[in-house]
C-alpha positions as CSV (number, residue, x, y, z in Angstrom):
1,M,-38.9,-41.6,-214.4
2,G,-40.8,-44.1,-212.3
3,L,-40.8,-47.0,-214.8
4,P,-41.1,-50.6,-213.6
5,L,-38.0,-52.8,-213.7
6,A,-39.6,-55.2,-216.1
7,Q,-41.6,-54.7,-219.3
8,K,-43.2,-58.1,-218.6
9,L,-44.6,-58.9,-215.1
10,D,-42.0,-60.6,-212.8
11,D,-39.4,-60.7,-215.6
12,Y,-36.5,-58.9,-213.7
13,V,-34.9,-61.5,-211.3
14,A,-32.6,-64.2,-212.6
15,A,-30.4,-66.3,-210.3
16,D,-28.4,-63.8,-208.3
17,R,-29.1,-60.7,-210.5
18,I,-31.8,-58.0,-210.9
19,A,-32.1,-56.8,-214.5
20,C,-33.6,-53.6,-215.8
21,S,-35.1,-54.4,-219.1
22,W,-35.3,-50.7,-220.0
23,H,-31.5,-50.0,-219.8
24,G,-30.0,-53.4,-219.8
25,A,-28.4,-52.8,-216.4
26,L,-27.6,-55.8,-214.1
27,F,-27.4,-55.6,-210.3
28,D,-26.1,-58.0,-207.7
29,I,-29.2,-59.1,-205.8
30,E,-27.4,-59.1,-202.4
31,S,-25.6,-55.7,-202.6
32,G,-27.4,-53.8,-205.3
33,T,-24.1,-53.1,-207.0
34,C,-24.2,-52.6,-210.7
35,V,-22.4,-55.5,-212.4
36,G,-23.3,-54.9,-216.0
37,G,-24.8,-52.3,-218.4
38,P,-24.6,-48.5,-218.4
39,C,-24.2,-48.1,-214.6
40,P,-20.6,-48.9,-213.5
41,G,-19.7,-47.7,-210.0
42,T,-23.3,-47.3,-208.9
43,A,-25.8,-49.3,-206.8
44,L,-29.5,-49.5,-206.2
45,T,-30.9,-47.7,-203.2
46,P,-31.8,-50.2,-200.4
47,W,-35.5,-50.3,-199.6
48,P,-36.9,-51.8,-196.4
49,L,-39.0,-54.9,-196.9
50,R,-41.0,-57.3,-194.8
51,V,-42.8,-60.6,-195.3
52,E,-46.6,-60.3,-194.8
53,A,-48.8,-63.4,-195.3
54,G,-46.1,-65.0,-197.4
55,A,-45.7,-62.0,-199.7
56,I,-42.8,-59.6,-199.8
57,V,-44.0,-56.0,-199.3
58,T,-42.2,-52.6,-198.8
59,A,-42.1,-51.6,-195.2
């Protein structure tokens, strides 16, 4: 679908979880494993990142 994780800018990371405000899914920030919501047994696809001038960007 290509929707952003958050409906409000930067409103998708809380402590050690990434949240999808569209589906209510919660993911472990280290592993990407679904820990709550409608996605049991799944995980986010890893995406390569790098830090560039103090900002995190996709590699």
